[in-house]
Structures are given as C-alpha cells and as structure tokens.
C-alpha angles and dihedrals in degrees: 000000000000117000092237091057091051090050090049090054092049091046090052089053089047091054092046094051098042092050098039129122094252091059090046093053089048089057099044099052093122088064095045124088113232098181128197096296095037101084092090091048091049091051091050091047091049089055091052092049091049092048090051091048088056089054090049090050092050091051092046092051093047092050095043093051088057090050091244120152107259112217122193121204125241125227119258116251086229089071092068090072088068100068123117095027131114125269088238089060092048092050096082090051091048092052092048093048093045091049089056091050093052091048090050091049090050089057094044094052091057092053094060123078115265116257092016119137091237091053091049089052091049091049089054091049090048091051090052092049091048088054089051091051092049091049092050092049090048090051090052093051 
C-alpha cells in the first residue's frame, strides 16, 4: 500500500477522534450538570478524554514526522443541542459514539498492511478507544 494512502487513513482517524463527541463533552463541561453523584462519572469521563487526547497526539506526531498534512476534525453542529444536560444523560450518546469509533477503527486496521508501523499505531489507538468504550459502559452500569 502506498505511503500516502496509509497517511490518508491515519488522517481520517485523526479527524474522527479530534472531532468526536467524547472530545466535545470534555470541552463543554462548564455547561454540563454533574450533580451530587456525578463526581465519579466526571472523573471517569476525564480519564477517557485524556486517553483519547493521547491517541490524537500519537497520530499527530506520526503524521507530522512524515510531513503529512495533519487535519483535525470539527465538532458536529448537532452536538450543540446537548448543552445544559446531565452527564448521565450524555452517557448513552457517548457510548453510541464511542461504539462507532471502535467499529471504524476495526475496519481501518484491516486496510493497512500487517506488521507495518502505521498498522501498529492504529492497533494501539484502537486498544485505547476500546478501553474508553469499556470505561463508559462500566460508568453506565
């Protein structure tokens, strides 16, 4: 597979992660109600956001070192309807969004050559996103 195609795949993942709902919720916390019992949920969510930011940073570094154009995603305008609600309410949307990300990463990993550095990076990102999904599901339980 040509290097440019691999970089395009990684850049697509980069856009998806940097513009995803989890990152958005991490940014809008001042407009989100935590509630009395929500401190633990907020802490768990903060860990997920931080873990995902690490994945974004890994992708950015990989792309930048190869002098590829690094494209960041933008948040969907649909997300703005979800201000001034509780984190517990947002949790089902977060799980749904994170499930789509993991499914997308599963597909992307199979499109890269086995044993390639870019595939190894994507596998690490997928593992991180699977951990985020598991943490969100545990928080909902």
